[in-house]
C-alpha positions in Angstrom: 50.4 153.8 85.5 51.0 151.2 88.2 52.8 147.9 87.7 49.6 146.2 86.4 48.4 148.8 84.0 49.3 148.8 80.3 48.3 150.7 77.3 46.5 149.4 74.2 49.6 150.1 72.2 51.6 147.8 74.5 49.2 145.0 73.9 49.1 145.7 70.1 52.9 145.7 70.0 53.1 142.3 71.7 50.4 140.8 69.5 52.2 142.0 66.4 55.6 140.8 67.6 54.2 137.3 68.3 52.3 137.3 65.0 55.5 138.0 63.1 57.5 135.4 65.1 54.8 132.8 64.6 54.8 133.5 60.8 58.6 133.1 60.7 58.6 130.0 62.9 56.2 128.2 60.5 57.2 129.9 57.3 53.6 131.2 56.7 52.5 134.2 54.8 50.6 137.1 56.5 47.2 136.2 55.2 47.4 132.5 56.3 48.7 133.6 59.7 46.0 136.2 60.1 43.3 133.7 59.2 44.6 131.2 61.8 44.9 133.9 64.5 41.4 135.3 63.8 39.7 131.9 63.5 41.2 130.7 66.7 40.9 134.0 68.7 44.7 134.2 69.3 44.7 138.0 69.3 41.9 138.0 72.0 43.7 135.4 74.1 46.9 137.4 74.0 45.1 140.5 75.0 43.1 138.8 77.8 46.2 137.1 79.2 48.6 140.0 78.6 50.1 140.0 82.1 51.0 136.3 81.8 52.3 136.9 78.2 54.7 139.5 79.6 56.0 137.0 82.2 56.6 134.1 79.9 59.2 134.2 77.1 58.2 134.5 73.4 59.3 130.8 72.8 56.9 129.6 75.5 54.0 131.8 74.2 54.6 130.5 70.6 54.5 126.9 72.0 51.3 127.8 73.7 49.8 129.2 70.4 51.0 126.0 68.6 49.2 123.9 71.3 46.0 126.0 71.1 45.9 125.6 67.3 46.6 121.8 67.6 43.9 121.4 70.2 41.5 123.3 67.8 42.3 120.8 65.0 44.7 123.0 63.0 47.6 121.2 61.4 50.7 123.3 60.5 53.4 121.7 58.4 
């Protein structure tokens, strides 16, 4: 693999890690978080933007997810 190639397992690991951190950040259960991620295509965005996700820190990516959800009309308390 060259510097810009990555495996599906790399992407899946990153998606899962951010999913768990998002759950913890907002004190949400798995099903609520899964619904939010699926309805707002967060998994697809993380996959499509994988190279950028790798360059930014988790905190910045989580902030981006929060912004995406807010822009989509989602309110998380």
